[in-house]
C-alpha positions as CSV (number, residue, x, y, z in Angstrom):
1,M,31.5,0.5,-4.6
2,G,35.1,1.4,-5.4
3,R,36.7,1.6,-8.9
4,A,38.7,-1.6,-8.3
5,V,35.5,-3.6,-7.5
6,L,33.7,-2.0,-10.5
7,G,36.6,-2.9,-12.8
8,L,36.7,-6.4,-11.5
9,N,32.9,-6.7,-12.0
10,R,33.2,-5.6,-15.6
11,F,36.2,-7.9,-16.3
12,L,34.5,-11.0,-14.7
13,A,31.3,-10.2,-16.5
14,L,33.2,-10.1,-19.9
15,V,35.0,-13.3,-19.2
16,L,31.9,-15.1,-18.0
17,G,29.9,-13.8,-21.0
18,L,32.6,-15.0,-23.4
19,V,32.8,-18.4,-21.8
20,L,29.1,-18.9,-21.9
21,I,28.9,-17.8,-25.6
22,V,31.7,-20.3,-26.5
23,M,30.2,-23.1,-24.5
24,G,26.7,-22.5,-26.0
25,V,28.1,-22.4,-29.6
26,A,30.2,-25.5,-28.9
27,M,27.1,-27.4,-27.5
28,V,24.9,-26.5,-30.5
29,A,27.7,-27.4,-32.9
30,W,28.3,-30.7,-31.0
31,A,24.6,-31.6,-31.0
32,A,24.3,-30.8,-34.7
33,G,27.5,-32.8,-35.6
34,W,29.4,-29.7,-36.9
35,L,32.0,-29.8,-34.1
36,V,33.7,-32.8,-35.6
37,K,34.3,-30.8,-38.8
38,V,36.2,-28.1,-36.8
39,W,37.8,-30.3,-34.1
40,S,38.5,-33.8,-35.3
41,A,39.1,-35.1,-31.8
42,A,35.6,-34.1,-30.6
43,P,34.0,-37.0,-28.7
44,K,30.9,-38.6,-30.1
45,T,29.6,-39.2,-26.5
46,L,30.5,-37.8,-23.2
47,T,31.6,-40.0,-20.3
48,L,31.9,-38.9,-16.7
49,K,33.8,-41.9,-15.5
50,T,37.0,-39.9,-14.6
51,A,35.0,-37.2,-12.8
52,T,33.2,-39.8,-10.7
53,D,36.5,-41.5,-9.9
54,A,37.8,-38.3,-8.5
55,F,35.0,-38.2,-5.9
56,T,36.2,-41.5,-4.4
57,M,39.8,-40.4,-3.9
58,A,41.1,-39.7,-0.4
59,W,42.1,-36.1,-1.2
60,W,38.6,-35.1,-2.6
61,P,37.0,-34.1,0.8
62,W,39.9,-31.9,1.7
63,A,40.0,-30.3,-1.8
64,A,36.3,-29.7,-1.7
65,G,36.4,-28.3,1.8
66,I,39.2,-25.9,0.9
67,A,37.6,-24.8,-2.3
68,G,34.3,-24.3,-0.5
69,A,36.0,-22.2,2.2
70,I,37.7,-20.1,-0.5
71,F,34.3,-19.6,-2.3
72,I,32.6,-18.6,0.9
73,L,35.3,-16.0,1.7
74,L,35.1,-14.7,-1.9
75,A,31.3,-14.5,-1.7
76,V,31.4,-12.6,1.6
77,W,34.0,-10.2,0.2
78,W,32.0,-9.7,-3.0
79,L,28.8,-9.0,-1.1
80,L,30.6,-6.6,1.3
81,A,32.2,-4.8,-1.6
82,H,28.8,-4.3,-3.2
83,L,27.1,-2.8,-0.1
84,P,26.1,0.8,-0.9
85,R,28.2,3.3,1.0
86,R,26.5,6.6,0.7
87,G,27.9,8.0,3.9
88,V,30.5,10.8,3.8
89,G,33.5,11.2,5.9
90,V,35.7,14.2,6.4
91,L,35.8,16.6,3.5
92,S,38.5,18.9,2.2
93,L,37.5,22.5,1.9
94,P,38.5,25.0,-0.8
95,G,41.7,26.7,0.1
96,S,43.5,23.5,1.0
97,S,47.0,23.4,-0.4
98,K,50.4,21.6,0.0
99,S,51.1,23.8,3.0
100,G,47.9,22.7,4.9
101,R,44.6,21.2,4.5
102,L,41.3,22.6,5.6
103,L,38.9,19.8,6.7
104,I,35.3,19.6,7.8
105,D,33.1,16.9,9.1
106,P,29.8,17.5,7.3
107,A,27.9,15.5,9.8
108,G,28.5,18.1,12.5
109,A,27.3,20.9,10.3
110,A,24.2,18.9,9.2
111,S,23.4,18.1,12.8
112,T,23.6,21.7,13.7
113,A,21.4,22.6,10.7
114,A,18.8,20.1,11.9
115,D,18.9,21.6,15.4
116,V,18.4,25.1,14.1
117,L,15.5,23.9,11.9
118,A,13.9,22.1,15.0
119,E,13.9,25.5,16.8
120,T,11.7,27.0,14.2
121,S,8.1,27.7,15.3
122,G,5.8,25.0,14.1
123,V,8.6,22.4,13.6
124,R,8.2,19.4,16.0
125,S,11.5,17.7,15.2
126,A,14.3,17.6,12.6
127,S,17.1,15.2,11.7
128,S,19.8,15.1,9.1
129,R,22.1,12.7,7.1
130,V,25.0,13.4,4.9
131,L,25.4,11.2,1.8
132,R,26.7,11.0,-1.7
133,D,24.1,10.9,-4.4
134,R,25.1,10.8,-8.1
135,G,28.4,12.4,-7.4
136,Q,27.0,15.2,-5.3
137,L,27.3,15.8,-1.6
138,V,23.7,15.9,-0.2
139,V,22.7,17.0,3.2
140,A,19.2,15.4,3.7
141,L,17.2,17.3,6.3
142,K,14.0,15.7,7.5
143,A,11.5,17.7,9.6
144,V,8.1,17.0,11.1
145,V,5.9,20.0,11.3
146,E,2.7,20.5,13.4
147,P,-0.6,20.4,11.5
148,T,-1.2,24.0,12.6
149,A,2.2,25.3,11.5
150,D,2.5,28.3,9.2
151,L,4.1,26.6,6.2
152,R,5.4,29.8,4.7
153,S,7.5,30.5,7.8
154,V,8.7,26.9,7.9
155,V,9.7,27.0,4.2
156,T,11.5,30.4,4.8
157,A,13.3,28.8,7.7
158,T,14.4,25.8,5.6
159,D,15.7,28.1,2.9
160,E,17.7,30.0,5.5
161,V,19.1,26.9,7.0
162,A,20.0,25.5,3.6
163,A,21.7,28.7,2.6
164,D,23.7,28.8,5.9
165,L,24.6,25.2,5.5
166,A,25.9,25.8,2.0
167,Q,28.0,28.7,3.3
168,V,29.4,26.6,6.2
169,L,30.3,23.7,3.9
170,G,31.8,26.0,1.3
171,R,31.7,23.4,-1.5
172,E,30.3,23.7,-5.0
173,D,29.1,20.1,-5.0
174,A,27.1,20.4,-1.7
175,R,23.3,20.4,-2.0
176,A,20.6,20.4,0.7
177,R,17.4,18.3,0.4
178,V,14.7,19.1,2.8
179,Q,11.7,16.8,3.4
180,L,8.8,18.1,5.4
181,G,6.3,15.8,6.9
182,V,3.1,16.9,8.7
183,A,2.3,15.2,12.1
184,R,-1.0,13.4,12.2
185,R,-2.1,15.2,15.4
186,A,-1.3,18.5,16.9
187,R,0.8,18.2,20.1
188,H,-1.2,19.3,23.1
189,Q,0.9,21.5,25.4
190,S,-0.1,21.9,29.0
191,R,-1.0,25.4,30.1
192,V,0.7,27.1,33.0
193,S,-1.6,29.4,35.1
């Protein structure tokens, strides 16, 4: 969610909160008879005749349809603006200046790191994602290891891959998160005689 949407959310929440507080206080004051003391023109009873008359006017269906379409468009925009966007695009590397920018696509580096991890003995498969989590760039590596794998060698390999990845990305805010899962059954490999 961008800063503009966050600012709009806070502003609308403040306005809606104030409106609800004022309406609630006014309703309690009206029901208790105190509103007449503050506002002498306060009605003793509410009539909805003018509102019901508007529903029978020729312009009402058009106005309601247009207002409904606007509300639908605003609701769709609001929902899309609140979708979590944790993916990361192209990043600027240290050393970038006015004379030139150094860019990297972290997805390529993460994919290569997953491929290297998948080549480790005892690792069945590996995948990667790049995302933003609490202001940090996180490369999430997920690997499935064989039940018979030597976990020490797998952990050593993950440490090496994470260190290489940090060096390739060259950013202070980059972190690697490795999740290891153990396969339920060992993979049977055919023997060649």
